[in-house]
BANU-929336 format. One line per 4 residues: number of its first residue (from 1); for each residue x, y, z of N, C-alpha, C. Coordinates in steps of 0.05 Angstrom, whole numbers, plus 5000, padded with zeros to 4 digits. Each point is the difference from the previous one (the first is absolute). Layout:
NUM = X Y Z X Y Z X Y Z ~ ...
This chain:
1 = 5871 5802 2494 5018 5013 5015 4993 5031 5001 ~ 4994 5019 5017 4993 5028 4998 5025 5013 4986 ~ 4992 5015 4978 5011 5018 4983 5017 5020 5025 ~ 5026 5009 4997 5006 5017 5021 4982 5027 5002
5 = 5002 5014 5020 4979 5027 5001 5015 5026 5006 ~ 4993 5019 4977 5008 5027 5000 4971 5016 5009 ~ 5018 5022 5022 4976 5014 5016 5007 5033 4983 ~ 4986 5007 4992 5003 5023 4999 4992 5027 5011
9 = 5011 5019 5010 4992 5022 5017 5001 5019 4984 ~ 4969 5032 5002 5006 5020 4984 4989 4990 4977 ~ 4970 4976 5005 4987 4991 4976 4988 5023 4977 ~ 4995 5017 5022 4980 5019 4982 5010 5030 4989
13 = 5029 4999 5000 5012 5012 4989 5010 4995 4967 ~ 5017 5020 4987 5000 4989 4967 5017 4977 4999 ~ 5022 4992 5013 5016 4967 5001 4983 4992 5013 ~ 4984 5001 5018 4987 4976 5002 4982 4992 4983
17 = 4983 5017 4993 4976 4995 4981 5020 4984 4975 ~ 5027 5013 4992 5008 4983 4972 5014 4977 5012 ~ 5004 4994 5025 5012 4975 5005 4968 4972 5005 ~ 4983 5008 5009 4971 4996 4995 5001 4991 4976
21 = 4992 5021 4984 4999 4997 4972 5019 4974 4984 ~ 5018 4998 5002 5016 4986 4990 5010 4969 5020 ~ 4991 5006 5021 5011 4971 5018 4982 4981 4980 ~ 4987 5001 4982 4984 4970 4989 5017 4988 4978
25 = 5016 5013 4996 5021 4992 4989 5017 4986 5003 ~ 5006 5000 5028 5019 4984 5023 4989 4973 4998 ~ 5001 4978 4987 4987 4977 5013 5020 4984 5024 ~ 5022 5010 5009 5014 4985 5020 4997 5016 5027
29 = 4983 5011 5000 4996 5019 5033 4973 5003 5008 ~ 4984 5008 5018 4974 5007 5001 5008 5021 5016 ~ 4969 5020 4999 5010 5017 5013 4980 5015 5019 ~ 5008 5017 5016 4977 5021 5014 5007 5018 5005
33 = 4983 5023 4998 5003 5024 4996 4989 5016 5020 ~ 5012 5023 5013 4989 5021 5030 5005 5019 4996 ~ 4967 5011 4998 5012 5030 4998 4997 5009 5028 ~ 5000 5031 5002 5005 5008 5026 4973 4994 5027
37 = 4981 5005 4974 4976 4986 5025 4992 4974 5008 ~ 5017 4982 4991 5005 4970 5002 5025 4993 5018 ~ 5024 5009 4992 5019 5005 5024 5023 5021 4997 ~ 4984 5020 5013 5022 5024 5006 5029 4982 5009
41 = 5023 5012 4977 5024 4984 5018 5014 5022 5020 ~ 4990 5018 5007 5004 5010 5039 4979 4987 5019 ~ 4985 4984 4987 4984 4985 5023 5027 4974 5004 ~ 5015 5004 5017 5021 4973 5003 4983 4973 5006
45 = 4989 5000 5023 4982 4987 5008 4985 4981 4988 ~ 4980 5007 4968 4988 4988 4979 5019 4994 4986 ~ 5018 5009 4989 5029 4995 4979 5006 4973 5021 ~ 5003 4994 5021 5017 4974 5009 4975 4981 5000
49 = 4977 5001 5004 4976 4988 4997 5004 4993 4975 ~ 5006 5008 4981 4999 4990 4970 5016 4985 4991 ~ 5029 5010 5009 5025 4980 4999 4996 4976 5007 ~ 4988 4997 5029 4993 4976 5011 4978 4985 4995
53 = 4980 5012 4984 4978 4982 4981 5009 4997 4980 ~ 5013 5011 4986 5006 4994 4964 5028 4994 4987 ~ 5019 5000 5021 5034 5001 4996 5008 4997 4979 ~ 4993 5034 4989 5010 4998 4975 5027 4990 4990
57 = 5009 4994 4973 5024 4997 4988 5014 5028 4994 ~ 4984 5018 4989 5007 5030 4997 4986 5014 5007 ~ 5010 5027 5002 4991 5022 5014 5004 5025 4987 ~ 4978 5001 4980 5014 5036 4985 4985 5026 5014
61 = 5009 5016 5004 4991 5020 5022 4995 5026 4981 ~ 4982 5006 4990 4982 5016 4979 4991 5030 5016 ~ 4996 4987 5020 4979 5023 5030 5034 5029 4994 ~ 4986 5022 5012 5012 5019 5002 4972 5026 5001
65 = 5020 5021 5023 4981 5023 4997 5011 5025 4976 ~ 4988 5003 4980 5019 5003 4974 4985 5036 4988 ~ 4997 5017 5027 4976 5020 4997 5024 5021 5010 ~ 5030 5003 4974 5028 5018 5002 4993 5024 5016
69 = 4980 5014 4988 4994 5025 5012 4987 5000 5028 ~ 4988 4988 4997 4985 4993 5042 5011 4996 5010 ~ 5026 4978 4995 5021 4990 5023 5014 5022 5008 ~ 4999 5029 4994 5014 5010 5001 4993 5015 5030
73 = 4962 4991 5005 4992 5012 5030 5001 4978 5014 ~ 4994 4974 4976 4990 4980 5022 5033 4968 4998 ~ 5020 5019 5019 5017 4979 5000 5005 4977 5013 ~ 4978 5002 5022 4999 4977 5018 4989 4972 4985
77 = 4983 5010 4983 4985 4983 4986 5015 4985 4978 ~ 5004 5022 4987 5027 4985 4977 5020 4974 5004 ~ 5012 5018 5030 5027 4982 5009 4991 4973 5005 ~ 4969 5004 5023 4993 4972 5008 4992 4981 4981
81 = 4986 5014 4972 4998 4981 4974 5029 4991 4985 ~ 5016 5023 4999 5009 4991 4976 5043 4989 5016 ~ 4996 4998 5024 5026 5000 5008 4989 4981 5028 ~ 4984 5007 5019 5003 4977 5019 4977 4972 4993
85 = 4987 5005 4980 4984 4973 4994 5016 4987 4988 ~ 5014 5012 4978 5012 4980 4982 5019 4984 5016 ~ 5023 5020 5023 5014 4982 5015 4993 4979 5008 ~ 4977 4995 5017 4986 4991 5009 4993 4964 4984
89 = 4983 5015 4976 4998 4984 4987 5023 4977 4985 ~ 5025 5015 4996 5024 4986 4990 5010 4986 5031 ~ 4994 5005 5016 5010 4982 5026 4985 4976 4998 ~ 4971 5007 5006 4984 4970 4998 5012 4983 4974
93 = 5003 5009 4972 5012 4987 4980 5018 4981 5008 ~ 5019 5009 5008 5028 4989 5004 4989 4979 5019 ~ 4991 5008 5027 4992 4978 5016 4981 4972 4990 ~ 4994 5007 4986 4966 4985 4988 5020 4984 4968
97 = 5027 5012 4994 5004 4987 4978 4987 5011 4982 ~ 4992 5015 4991 4983 5016 4973 5013 5022 4982 ~ 5008 4994 4979 5012 5023 4987 4981 5019 4998 ~ 5018 5025 5011 4987 5021 4995 5013 5020 4981
101 = 4971 5017 4977 5005 5021 4990 4986 5021 5006 ~ 5017 5023 4996 4996 5029 5016 4999 5020 4974 ~ 4979 5024 4996 5003 5004 4989 5004 5027 5004 ~ 5029 5018 4986 5001 5030 5005 5004 5015 4982
105 = 5018 5026 5003 4990 5018 4981 5027 5012 4992 ~ 4997 5023 4978 5018 5010 4993 5006 5024 5018 ~ 4985 5013 5018 5000 5020 5018 5018 4995 5018 ~ 5018 4972 5007 5016 5005 5018 5028 5014 4994
109 = 4999 5012 4972 5022 5022 4991 4986 5030 4992 ~ 5026 5020 5014 4995 5029 4990 4991 5010 4977 ~ 5013 4985 4972 4990 5005 4976 5022 5022 4992 ~ 5021 4989 5021 5024 5029 4988 5023 4983 4982
113 = 4995 4982 4989 5018 4980 4991 4999 5008 4961 ~ 5012 4995 4980 4997 5003 4976 5004 4982 4988 ~ 5003 4970 5010 4995 4982 4979 4990 4967 5018 ~ 4990 4991 4985 4977 4977 5015 5009 4989 5027
117 = 4979 5000 5025 5013 4991 5027 5000 4977 4995 ~ 5029 4987 5020 5003 4972 5006 4990 4992 5024 ~ 5001 4974 5001 4984 4998 5030 5023 5002 5023 ~ 5020 5006 5003 5026 5003 5013 5002 5035 5004
121 = 4986 5004 4980 5003 5035 5004 4986 5013 5029 ~ 5018 5017 5008 4986 5016 5024 4975 5008 4999 ~ 4989 4993 5026 4963 5008 5002 5010 5035 5009 ~ 4977 5011 4999 4989 5021 5007 4973 5012 4997
125 = 4980 4985 5012 4976 5009 4983 4992 5029 5008 ~ 4987 5014 4988 4987 5026 4996 4979 5008 5014 ~ 4979 4983 5004 4988 4997 5020 4988 4978 5023 ~ 4973 5001 5001 5001 4982 5031 4982 4979 4990
129 = 4997 4999 4989 4992 4967 4976 5018 4990 4998 ~ 5021 5013 4988 5027 4990 4982 5012 4986 5030 ~ 5001 5026 5017 5021 4985 5028 4986 4976 5017 ~ 4964 4996 5001 4992 4985 5014 5014 4968 4981
133 = 4988 4994 4968 5013 4983 4990 5022 4992 4998 ~ 5022 5015 5003 5032 4994 4999 4998 4983 5035 ~ 4991 5013 5021 5000 4990 5022 4989 4968 5002 ~ 4975 4999 4985 5001 4975 4992 5006 4978 4988
137 = 5016 5007 4985 5029 4993 4985 5013 4990 5016 ~ 5009 5013 5025 5019 4998 5012 4992 4982 5029 ~ 4979 4997 5008 4991 4988 5017 4995 4967 4984 ~ 4985 5004 4974 5006 4972 4987 5017 4985 5009
141 = 5020 5009 4981 5027 4991 4993 5013 4994 5030 ~ 4989 5015 5024 5020 4989 5028 4989 4982 5011 ~ 4971 4997 4992 4984 4984 5018 4997 4962 4981 ~ 5011 5013 4965 4991 4973 4986 5025 5007 4976
145 = 5021 4992 5008 5020 5005 4977 5000 4978 4970 ~ 4981 4986 5001 4988 4982 4983 4982 5012 4985 ~ 4987 5016 5003 4976 5020 4989 5015 5014 4969 ~ 4983 4999 4988 5000 5023 4976 4991 5021 4993
149 = 5008 5021 4999 4985 5036 5004 4996 4999 4960 ~ 4988 5012 4991 4996 5011 4979 4989 5027 4998 ~ 5020 5016 4999 4996 5025 5000 4990 5012 4963 ~ 4971 5020 5008 4997 5002 4961 4986 5024 5004
153 = 4984 5013 4984 5003 5023 4992 4981 5004 4980 ~ 4986 5025 5007 4977 5024 4985 4974 4971 4987 ~ 5005 4990 5018 4969 4969 4990 4973 5011 5003 ~ 4996 4984 4972 4977 5001 4992 4985 4980 4993
157 = 4969 4996 4997 4990 4976 4981 4978 5003 4997 ~ 4978 4989 4991 4976 4991 4992 4982 5013 5026 ~ 5012 4998 5025 4979 5007 5018 5013 5019 5020 ~ 4982 5006 5020 5008 5028 5013 4997 5018 4990
161 = 5020 5026 5017 5000 5018 4990 5034 4998 4993 ~ 4995 5024 4980 5035 4999 4997 5004 5019 4967 ~ 5018 5008 5001 5013 5012 4982 4987 5004 4968 ~ 5007 4969 4995 4976 4999 4970 4975 5004 5005
165 = 4984 4988 5015 4970 5000 5001 4995 5030 4999 ~ 5016 5009 5013 4994 5036 5005 5008 5021 4979 ~ 5013 4996 4978 5008 5010 4986 4978 4985 4982 ~ 4993 4981 4993 4980 4994 4984 4977 5015 5004
169 = 4991 5006 5025 4980 5007 5008 4995 5034 4994 ~ 5018 5010 5005 5009 5032 4994 4996 5004 4969 ~ 5022 4976 4983 4996 5015 4982 4975 4994 4974 ~ 4987 4987 5013 4969 4999 4999 4977 5019 5005
173 = 5007 5014 5021 4982 5020 5008 5008 5030 5001 ~ 5025 5002 4993 5018 5026 4999 5018 5007 4971 ~ 4998 5024 4986 5011 5007 4980 5027 4999 5005 ~ 5012 5005 5023 5031 5009 5002 5004 4998 5033
177 = 5023 4974 5002 5014 4999 5025 5025 5004 5000 ~ 5007 5003 5028 5031 5015 5003 5011 4973 5019 ~ 5031 4986 4995 5005 4985 5006 5034 5003 5007 ~ 5012 4989 5018 5025 5014 5018 5023 4980 4981
181 = 5020 5014 4990 5023 4994 4976 5024 4996 5014 ~ 4999 5007 5022 5024 4996 5026 5006 4982 5006 ~ 4980 4975 5011 5006 4979 5009 5003 4976 4987 ~ 5027 4984 5001 5005 4977 4985 4996 4969 5006
185 = 4990 4983 4990 5000 4981 5012 4990 4972 4977 ~ 4995 4984 5010 4992 4969 4987 4966 4988 4997 ~ 4980 5004 4988 4983 4984 5011 4994 4978 5002 ~ 4985 4993 5018 5004 4965 5005 4964 4998 4997
189 = 5000 4975 4977 4966 4991 5006 5007 4981 5011 ~ 4976 5001 5022 5002 4982 5018 4985 4968 4992 ~ 4999 4997 4982 4989 4975 4983 5036 4988 4989 ~ 5006 5015 4984 5029 4985 5003 5014 4992 5033
193 = 5001 5012 5008 5015 4992 5037 4978 4979 5004 ~ 4979 4999 5005 4983 4977 5011 5007 4974 4983 ~ 4999 5003 4970 5012 4972 4993 5027 4999 5002 ~ 5009 5016 5003 5030 4985 5003 5022 4999 5029
197 = 4971 5011 5016 5001 4986 5035 4988 4972 4991 ~ 4987 4986 4989 4993 4979 4996 5021 4981 4988 ~ 5010 5014 4986 5022 4978 4986 5027 5001 5019 ~ 4996 5016 5025 5028 4995 5017 4985 4974 5019
201 = 4975 5007 5005 4993 4984 5020 5000 4970 4990 ~ 5001 4998 4965 4995 4971 4990 5027 4992 4992 ~ 5018 5022 5006 5031 4993 4997 5016 4978 5021 ~ 5012 4980 4990 5018 4978 5015 5014 5024 5019
205 = 5007 5025 4996 5018 5012 5015 4991 5019 5012 ~ 5017 5012 5028 4986 5021 5018 5024 5015 5004 ~ 5010 5029 4996 5018 5006 5002 4991 5032 5020 ~ 5007 4998 5017 4996 5023 5025 5003 5021 4984
209 = 4994 5027 5020 5017 5024 4996 4987 5013 4991 ~ 5001 5031 4991 4990 5026 4989 5001 5003 4971 ~ 4977 4993 4983 4997 5007 4968 4987 5020 4985 ~ 5007 5016 4994 4981 5018 4974 4985 4994 4979
213 = 4981 5008 4998 4975 4987 4978 4993 5023 4994 ~ 4999 5008 4970 4983 5020 4988 5003 4997 4973 ~ 4979 5005 4985 4996 4996 4972 5030 5017 4980 ~ 5009 5001 4980 5022 4997 4984 4996 5029 4997
217 = 5024 5018 5007 4997 5024 4988 4989 5022 5011 ~ 5015 5019 5010 4993 5029 5012 4986 5028 4992 ~ 4988 5005 5008 4985 5023 4990 4990 5013 5021 ~ 4990 5028 4992 4981 5021 5020 4974 4994 4998
221 = 4991 5014 5020 4972 4997 4996 4983 5016 4975 ~ 5006 5019 4988 4993 5014 4985 5002 4977 4978 ~ 5020 4985 4989 5007 4983 4989 4977 4977 4996 ~ 5000 4985 5025 4981 4983 5011 4973 5010 4981
225 = 4988 5020 5012 4975 5013 4990 4998 5011 4974 ~ 5025 4997 4986 4998 5012 4970 4993 4976 4991 ~ 5014 4979 5009 4987 4970 4989 4977 4990 5011 ~ 4992 5006 5013 4968 4983 5020 4985 5014 4967
229 = 5007 5024 4998 4980 5016 4980 4999 4992 4975 ~ 5029 4991 4989 5002 4990 4963 4985 4974 5006 ~ 5009 4982 5024 4985 4973 4994 4972 4992 5008 ~ 4991 5024 5012 4973 5002 5005 4985 5011 4982
233 = 5014 5027 4972 4979 5007 4984 4994 5032 5012 ~ 5006 5009 5022 4988 5023 5013 5011 5022 4984 ~ 4980 5021 5000 5011 5020 4993 5006 5026 5014 ~ 5003 4998 5028 5006 5011 5016 5018 5011 5003
237 = 5013 5028 4998 5017 5022 5003 5028 4992 5026 ~ 5017 4989 4994 5016 4987 5032 5023 5024 5000 ~ 5000 5013 5020 5023 5018 5000 5019 4993 5017 ~ 5025 5012 5006 5017 4988 5016 5006 5022 5025
241 = 5003 4998 5020 5007 5022 5028 5023 4980 5020 ~ 5007 5025 5009 5034 4989 5023 4976 4996 5023 ~ 5016 4980 5016 4984 4989 5022 5001 5026 5018 ~ 5006 5020 4998 4993 5024 5022 4972 5015 4985
245 = 4994 4992 4984 4971 5013 5002 4976 4977 5002 ~ 5008 4981 5011 4983 4972 5005 5010 4991 5030 ~ 5001 5019 5015 5010 4994 5035 4981 4977 5012 ~ 5014 4983 5017 4984 4979 5017 5015 5001 5023
249 = 4983 4987 5020 5016 4999 5024 5023 4992 5008 ~ 4991 4974 4984 5031 4979 5001 5018 5006 4974 ~ 5020 5006 5008 5030 5005 4972 5003 4972 4987 ~ 5005 5003 4971 4989 4967 4984 5030 5016 4996
253 = 5017 4971 4995 5030 5004 4984 4997 4997 4976 ~ 5018 5026 4991 4994 5003 4970 5011 4979 4982 ~ 5017 4982 5013 5011 4981 4984 5004 4978 5013 ~ 4982 4979 4998 4999 4972 5008 4998 4976 4975
257 = 5020 5006 4990 4995 4978 4978 5018 4972 5014 ~ 4992 4979 4993 5005 4980 5015 5020 4984 4983 ~ 5029 4981 5006 5008 4987 4983 5001 4970 5005 ~ 4977 4990 4980 4991 4975 5005 5006 4971 4997
261 = 5036 5004 4985 5022 4980 5003 5001 4982 5016 ~ 4997 4995 5025 5005 4984 5018 4973 4986 5000 ~ 4978 5012 4996 4977 4971 4999 5008 4990 4976 ~ 5002 5014 4979 5002 4978 4971 5019 4988 5000
265 = 5019 4999 5014 5031 4984 5003 4987 4985 5017 ~ 4993 5000 5016 4995 4981 5024 4978 4977 4997 ~ 4977 5020 4991 4975 4974 4987 5003 4997 4974 ~ 5012 5009 4990 4997 4994 4969 4973 5015 4982
269 = 4990 5023 5012 4975 5008 4991 5007 5028 4989 ~ 4989 5004 4973 5009 5027 4988 4979 5018 5011 ~ 5003 5030 4999 4981 5017 5008 4988 5005 4967 ~ 4972 5004 5000 4986 5011 4968 4999 5029 5001
273 = 5007 5007 4974 5001 5038 5001 4977 5005 5014 ~ 5001 5028 5006 4980 5010 5021 4978 5006 4976 ~ 5010 5003 4976 4980 5012 4980 4981 4981 4987 ~ 5006 4975 5009 4995 4978 4984 4977 4989 5024
277 = 5002 5006 5027 4986 4993 5019 4974 5020 5006 ~ 5009 5016 4998 4973 5023 4990 4992 4994 4984 ~ 4996 4993 4983 4985 4989 4971 4979 4976 5015 ~ 5011 4989 5004 4983 4972 5014 4983 5004 5032
281 = 5021 5016 5007 4971 5023 5023 4978 5010 4984 ~ 5001 5018 4982 4977 5020 4985 4988 4979 4991 ~ 5012 4977 4979 4981 4977 4998 4976 4987 5019 ~ 5011 4994 5023 4985 4987 5017 4987 5025 5012
285 = 4999 5024 5006 4976 5024 5003 4983 5002 4973 ~ 5009 4991 4982 4982 5005 4971 5004 5023 4988 ~ 5021 5013 5002 5001 5031 4993 5017 5007 4976 ~ 5011 4973 4989 5025 5010 4978 4981 5005 4980
289 = 5021 5022 4988 4978 5013 4973 5003 4969 4977
């Protein structure tokens, strides 16, 4: 008998690539990975054909419009990929009896809170990207109450473009850099999230709803940069600056630390400390001192 099938969309993003990397540790399922070139999730006809052909037991939607600043001008594209498409996927999964996991973001919150955000805290996105992701959550739950939504924050990995890889490159090329120190959050190593999603797939339980996931500990971007410098052995000077000195088209939340207690309590999975996970990533990048 064939193993249950897992389909992963957004396979060329950070989380998609980590899921591909770690899927070999899952001997209970078989996986098919689709990038945007293979199966754009906003090509609804093609997605239906995939479901008819493959009958997945699980669908993990890692696909997203993630260009936060560009989304301010490309609102229609952001909402199509981050809201309309996930809603259609969720509905199709419900009709086919496929368990659906959808990845969302801390940017659904405005950042005005002073303590870690709970899943049921009031949402108020500060930018178009966050608004599109929030609408995606709402459409997913409306069309498929049995879905699992995982909000994550400050995602980085050994793949693609992210803060950690950018800092490593800048610290190698420059004698000094400036990093904002008034935006607080929790880094998430995509490898940790990928491995824990696989643990969910392999568990005998299924718990629908919204969950928060990040590594343990809240920091600001400046602190994160200092840790990257320390662990990589770089000598670059790192200077703290306020966000007002680094303006961006899209406003970022000043505070978006996520309370991950529900995830831990529900799935029995504890979060790794952020610095331990950063060290693991830098090891994989080959830049540890």
